[in-house]
Structure formats: C-alpha cells, structure tokens
C-alpha positions as CSV (number, residue, x, y, z in Angstrom):
1,X,-41.1,-40.1,26.7
2,X,-43.9,-43.1,26.7
3,X,-44.1,-43.2,23.0
4,X,-40.5,-44.8,23.3
5,X,-41.9,-47.7,24.6
6,X,-43.6,-48.9,21.5
7,X,-39.6,-48.9,19.7
8,X,-38.8,-51.6,22.4
9,X,-38.6,-54.6,19.9
10,X,-36.3,-52.5,18.0
11,X,-34.4,-51.2,20.5
12,X,-33.7,-55.0,21.9
13,X,-31.9,-55.7,18.7
14,X,-29.0,-54.5,19.9
15,X,-26.1,-57.1,20.4
16,X,-25.0,-58.2,24.1
17,X,-22.1,-60.6,25.2
18,X,-23.7,-64.2,25.4
19,X,-27.3,-62.5,24.1
20,X,-28.0,-61.6,28.0
21,X,-30.0,-58.4,27.0
22,X,-28.5,-56.4,29.8
23,X,-30.5,-53.4,29.6
24,X,-33.1,-51.8,31.5
25,X,-34.9,-48.5,30.6
26,X,-36.6,-46.8,33.5
27,X,-39.3,-44.6,32.4
28,X,-39.8,-40.7,33.4
29,X,-41.7,-38.1,32.5
30,X,-39.0,-36.3,30.7
31,X,-36.2,-39.0,30.4
32,X,-35.5,-42.3,30.2
33,X,-32.8,-43.8,32.3
34,X,-30.6,-46.3,30.9
35,X,-29.6,-49.0,33.3
36,X,-28.7,-52.7,33.6
37,X,-30.1,-55.8,35.2
38,X,-26.9,-57.2,37.4
39,X,-28.6,-60.9,36.6
40,X,-27.8,-60.4,33.1
41,X,-24.5,-59.4,33.6
42,X,-21.4,-61.6,33.3
43,X,-19.3,-61.4,36.4
44,X,-17.0,-64.1,36.3
45,X,-16.2,-64.0,32.3
46,X,-16.4,-60.1,32.1
47,X,-15.4,-59.1,35.9
48,X,-14.4,-55.6,34.7
49,X,-17.8,-55.0,32.9
50,X,-15.9,-54.2,29.7
51,X,-18.5,-56.0,27.6
52,X,-21.1,-55.2,29.3
53,X,-20.7,-51.2,28.7
54,X,-19.9,-52.2,24.7
55,X,-23.1,-53.7,25.0
56,X,-24.9,-50.7,26.5
57,X,-23.3,-48.3,24.1
58,X,-24.7,-50.2,21.3
59,X,-27.6,-50.3,22.9
60,X,-27.9,-46.6,23.5
61,X,-26.7,-46.1,19.5
62,X,-29.7,-48.2,18.7
63,X,-31.9,-46.6,20.5
64,X,-31.2,-43.3,19.0
65,X,-31.5,-44.3,15.2
66,X,-34.7,-46.1,16.0
67,X,-36.0,-42.7,17.8
68,X,-34.4,-41.3,14.9
69,X,-36.3,-43.1,12.3
70,X,-39.5,-42.9,14.1
71,X,-39.6,-39.0,14.1
72,X,-38.7,-38.3,17.8
73,X,-35.6,-36.0,18.6
74,X,-34.2,-37.8,21.1
75,X,-30.1,-37.6,22.6
76,X,-28.1,-39.0,24.9
77,X,-27.0,-37.8,28.1
78,X,-24.2,-39.6,29.6
79,X,-24.5,-40.3,33.4
80,X,-22.5,-42.5,34.9
81,X,-24.0,-44.8,38.3
82,X,-23.1,-48.2,39.6
83,X,-26.5,-49.5,37.8
84,X,-26.8,-47.1,35.3
85,X,-25.0,-45.2,32.2
86,X,-27.1,-42.2,31.5
87,X,-30.7,-41.0,29.9
88,X,-32.2,-40.7,26.9
89,X,-34.0,-37.2,26.9
90,X,-35.9,-34.7,24.5
91,X,-33.9,-32.8,22.2
92,X,-34.6,-29.7,19.5
93,X,-33.4,-31.5,16.6
94,X,-33.2,-35.3,15.4
95,X,-30.2,-37.6,15.8
96,X,-27.8,-37.3,13.0
97,X,-27.0,-40.5,11.7
98,X,-27.3,-42.7,8.0
99,X,-28.8,-45.3,9.6
100,X,-32.4,-46.3,9.9
101,X,-34.7,-49.1,12.0
102,X,-34.3,-51.4,8.7
103,X,-30.1,-51.3,9.0
104,X,-30.3,-52.6,12.5
105,X,-33.2,-55.2,11.5
106,X,-30.8,-56.5,9.5
107,X,-27.6,-56.5,11.3
108,X,-26.6,-59.7,12.8
109,X,-23.4,-61.9,14.3
110,X,-22.7,-65.0,11.9
111,X,-20.6,-67.8,13.5
112,X,-20.7,-70.1,10.6
113,X,-18.2,-69.9,7.8
114,X,-16.9,-67.2,5.7
115,X,-15.8,-66.6,2.5
116,X,-12.2,-66.5,2.0
117,X,-10.9,-62.7,1.2
118,X,-9.6,-59.5,3.3
119,X,-11.4,-56.4,3.5
120,X,-10.7,-53.8,1.0
121,X,-9.0,-50.6,1.8
122,X,-12.1,-49.0,0.9
123,X,-14.1,-50.5,3.7
124,X,-11.9,-50.1,6.1
125,X,-12.0,-46.4,5.3
126,X,-15.6,-46.3,5.7
127,X,-15.0,-48.0,9.3
128,X,-12.5,-45.5,10.1
129,X,-14.9,-42.8,10.2
130,X,-16.7,-44.3,13.1
131,X,-13.9,-46.3,15.4
132,X,-10.2,-47.0,15.3
133,X,-9.8,-50.7,14.4
134,X,-6.9,-52.5,13.5
135,X,-6.8,-55.1,10.6
136,X,-5.1,-58.2,11.3
137,X,-4.9,-61.4,9.1
138,X,-6.9,-64.4,11.0
139,X,-4.2,-67.2,10.5
140,X,-1.9,-64.3,12.3
141,X,-4.3,-65.0,15.6
142,X,-4.8,-68.3,15.3
143,X,-2.6,-69.4,18.0
144,X,-4.0,-67.1,20.6
145,X,-7.5,-68.0,19.8
146,X,-6.9,-71.8,20.7
147,X,-4.7,-70.8,24.0
148,X,-7.7,-68.1,24.9
149,X,-10.5,-71.3,24.3
150,X,-7.9,-73.5,26.6
151,X,-8.4,-70.9,29.2
152,X,-11.7,-70.4,29.2
153,X,-12.8,-73.9,29.2
154,X,-10.1,-74.9,31.9
155,X,-11.8,-72.7,34.0
156,X,-14.6,-74.2,35.6
157,X,-16.1,-70.9,36.9
158,X,-16.1,-69.6,33.3
159,X,-17.4,-72.7,31.7
160,X,-20.3,-72.7,34.3
161,X,-21.6,-69.2,33.6
162,X,-20.9,-69.6,29.5
163,X,-23.3,-72.5,30.4
164,X,-25.9,-71.1,32.0
165,X,-26.3,-69.2,29.0
166,X,-26.2,-71.8,26.4
167,X,-29.3,-73.2,24.8
168,X,-28.6,-76.1,22.7
169,X,-31.8,-77.5,22.0
170,X,-35.3,-75.8,21.3
171,X,-36.7,-78.0,24.8
172,X,-34.7,-75.0,26.9
173,X,-37.2,-73.2,28.4
174,X,-35.7,-69.6,27.3
175,X,-34.9,-70.9,24.0
176,X,-36.7,-68.2,22.2
177,X,-35.9,-65.4,24.7
178,X,-31.8,-64.7,25.3
179,X,-28.8,-66.7,25.5
180,X,-26.7,-68.4,22.5
181,X,-28.8,-71.0,20.8
182,X,-27.6,-74.2,19.1
183,X,-28.7,-72.4,15.6
184,X,-27.4,-69.1,16.2
185,X,-23.9,-71.2,17.3
186,X,-24.3,-72.9,14.0
187,X,-24.1,-76.0,15.6
188,X,-25.5,-79.4,14.1
189,X,-28.0,-81.6,15.7
190,X,-25.0,-84.0,16.4
191,X,-22.8,-81.0,17.5
192,X,-24.9,-79.7,20.1
193,X,-25.9,-83.1,21.8
194,X,-22.3,-83.5,22.2
195,X,-21.6,-80.2,23.4
196,X,-24.2,-80.5,26.1
197,X,-23.3,-83.5,27.3
198,X,-19.6,-82.6,27.5
199,X,-20.6,-79.8,29.5
200,X,-22.9,-81.7,31.7
201,X,-20.1,-84.1,32.4
202,X,-17.4,-81.4,32.8
203,X,-16.1,-81.8,36.0
204,X,-15.4,-85.4,35.4
205,X,-14.1,-85.1,31.8
206,X,-12.2,-81.7,32.7
207,X,-9.6,-84.0,34.6
208,X,-9.3,-86.1,31.4
209,X,-8.3,-83.5,29.1
210,X,-11.9,-81.5,27.7
211,X,-10.8,-78.2,28.1
212,X,-8.5,-79.5,24.9
213,X,-11.1,-81.1,22.9
214,X,-13.4,-78.0,23.5
215,X,-10.4,-75.4,22.6
216,X,-9.6,-77.6,19.6
217,X,-12.8,-77.6,17.8
218,X,-12.3,-73.9,17.6
219,X,-9.4,-74.4,15.6
220,X,-10.8,-73.9,12.1
221,X,-12.3,-70.3,12.9
222,X,-9.5,-68.3,11.9
223,X,-7.6,-70.9,9.6
224,X,-8.6,-69.2,6.9
225,X,-7.9,-66.4,4.6
226,X,-9.8,-63.5,6.1
227,X,-9.5,-60.6,8.6
228,X,-10.0,-60.2,12.5
229,X,-11.2,-56.6,13.3
230,X,-9.8,-55.4,16.6
231,X,-11.0,-52.0,18.1
232,X,-8.3,-50.1,20.2
233,X,-10.0,-47.2,22.2
234,X,-9.4,-45.6,25.9
235,X,-10.9,-47.9,28.4
236,X,-12.4,-45.1,30.5
237,X,-15.2,-44.5,27.4
238,X,-16.5,-47.9,26.8
239,X,-20.1,-46.9,26.6
240,X,-18.7,-44.4,23.8
241,X,-16.4,-47.0,22.0
242,X,-19.8,-49.3,22.0
243,X,-22.0,-46.6,20.4
244,X,-18.9,-46.3,17.9
245,X,-19.0,-50.2,17.5
246,X,-22.7,-50.3,16.8
247,X,-21.9,-47.8,13.8
248,X,-19.0,-50.2,12.2
249,X,-21.0,-53.2,12.6
250,X,-24.1,-51.1,10.6
251,X,-21.9,-49.9,8.4
252,X,-20.5,-53.5,7.7
253,X,-23.8,-55.3,7.4
254,X,-25.0,-52.8,5.1
255,X,-22.0,-54.0,2.7
256,X,-22.9,-57.5,2.8
257,X,-20.5,-58.3,5.8
258,X,-20.9,-59.6,9.4
259,X,-18.5,-60.3,12.3
260,X,-17.9,-63.1,15.1
261,X,-17.1,-61.7,18.1
262,X,-14.6,-63.6,19.9
263,X,-14.0,-62.1,22.9
264,X,-11.7,-64.7,25.1
265,X,-8.8,-63.3,23.4
266,X,-9.0,-60.3,25.0
267,X,-10.8,-61.7,28.3
268,X,-7.4,-63.8,29.0
269,X,-5.0,-61.5,30.6
270,X,-2.0,-63.5,28.9
271,X,-3.6,-63.4,25.2
272,X,-4.4,-60.1,25.6
273,X,-0.8,-59.1,26.4
274,X,0.2,-60.5,23.5
275,X,-2.2,-59.4,21.2
276,X,-1.2,-55.6,22.3
277,X,2.6,-56.7,21.6
278,X,1.8,-58.2,18.4
279,X,-0.5,-54.6,17.5
280,X,2.2,-52.5,19.0
281,X,-0.2,-51.2,21.6
282,X,1.1,-49.9,24.8
283,X,-1.8,-50.5,27.0
284,X,-3.6,-53.8,26.6
285,X,-6.7,-52.6,28.7
286,X,-7.4,-50.4,25.6
287,X,-8.2,-53.6,23.3
288,X,-11.4,-53.6,23.9
289,X,-12.9,-55.8,20.9
290,X,-12.0,-58.6,19.3
291,X,-14.0,-60.1,16.0
292,X,-13.9,-62.0,13.0
293,X,-15.0,-60.0,9.9
294,X,-16.2,-61.0,6.6
295,X,-18.9,-62.3,4.1
296,X,-20.8,-65.4,4.9
297,X,-21.5,-68.5,3.2
298,X,-24.8,-68.9,4.5
299,X,-27.2,-66.4,6.3
300,X,-27.2,-67.0,10.3
301,X,-30.0,-67.8,12.4
302,X,-31.2,-64.5,14.2
303,X,-30.8,-64.5,18.2
304,X,-33.9,-64.5,20.3
305,X,-35.0,-61.4,22.3
306,X,-37.2,-60.9,25.2
307,X,-38.9,-58.1,23.9
308,X,-40.3,-59.3,20.1
C-alpha cells in the first residue's frame, strides 16, 4: 500500500473543522490504518468528537475517490478504536464513484458573500441521493446563529481554542500549513487586525461586552435570500455521515455552489435544541452539520494544507 503515499497531497484536500487536518495514515503491508492526532482535535469546542468524525469520514471518502482515479482498487473497513476509525485496504475492484481527483481539488468552502437565491428543487434531489439534508431559508435561522456566536465568544475556553487555530497575519509561523487564515475567512487587512487585537485583549474586553460585538459581526451572514442545509443522521454513524457529506459537497461544487460551515449552531446545546424543534427533529443529537450554501460572489482563497 506504499503507492498511496504519492497521493497524500490530494487526500489532504479533505475538509476539517478549523482546518486542523487531524488525520494520520499508518502504513502496513496490505492496509493503511486511518487514525488521528489528538493534538489536532478540538476537545473544547467539539467535546463529543462529532466534527472530528465527520471530518475523518470526509477524509476517507476523499482517499477512496483519489485512489479510484489513480487506478487503484482500494476499499475502507470501519474498525473504530479510541484513536482510529478503520483501514484502507486492497479490494478486488475499483471504488464505485462518479467523482474524480479534479473534483476533490476544485472543492472548497467560501466564507465570503453569496448571490441571493434558493437552491433549485433539482439540486436538492441530487443531494438527496447522498444524504438526508433539510433546506431552511437563511433568514429563518439568523437569530440562532447570533445566539450561538454569543455563546461561543462568551466562553473563554472556546474562544482560546479558536484563537489557537486562527492565522490572521502572513507572519504567523503556520500561515501556509493549517488553521483559518485571514484570507480564507474573507477578512480585509483592517478586519483581521481588529480581530487579532480584540482576541489579544479578550480577558479585559470580555467584561465590557466583546462577545456581543464579535457575535454581531456575523449577523449579516444569514441576512439574505438564501439557504442553510442541515444534515440529519444517525449520531452513531458519524464517520459514514462524513463520507456522505463529502459527496454532497462535491456534488454542489460541480454545480457551481459552495458552502460555509457554521457548526456553532449545533455545538451550542440550546440553539441545537431550538433548531431540532423548528425542524421537527426528535433527537437534537441527530443534527450533525449546519452550513449556508449558495453561489459565491467571488472565488475563495484556498485553505492551507500541511501536505502539498
């Protein structure tokens, strides 16, 4: 399985929360263990590991697609242990997929402005082939985003963990490796400088209302005629749900759409419960992913990767 090493730069194009790129591949003779680096998890903002497992599932799907395009017959065997999710291994025939390595390279998140407009029914029908996604008008959920942001920025530990993965200046030593850069966040120079200063002074400014200011900065994200997609699935099948989510992202990308994950809405227990009530979903824990979706007004700067 050593031939997979040459494909790693494309494997690493898989998405992950805060662009932590937590995956680790341990090579054996006939199989490759898929595990993760605990130092690249988010134990405070993702305490249940939901986003971690979704990201690992997306990584597995990416590996299978890239291997298929390279002419390698590789499958995945789920084998959950405390620090792994399973194995990539040789199989008799190629993985069945309509996606290619070019699709993987073209996909990306976009945190900038989106053109107004709802997703056509035919697009939702295409997505339904891969995952159970609920479409909700953006403005119907703007209040939940503000409440979730207020909760996030009001928690010193969550804010500190976020700050560890922000790369708000090209002078940051890991600017070209991982995390969320100013450009990937669609921040101008002044906006990035202001955010850096605010977070540096967070302990003092928190008592003066900084969390409300930071939460207010995101009010406009859902204040337009667009859609949010919410992934609803079995909370015990998060790796498989991550694989399905990757297929939906690739489908959207191929149709000219992109997404902006806003996981804080389901990271916060209260907004997750309210969202479940609004969607008539019995188990709030079955809400696995929340993102706005649409056609971007401008291309996004690609997120950095450790392996390029």
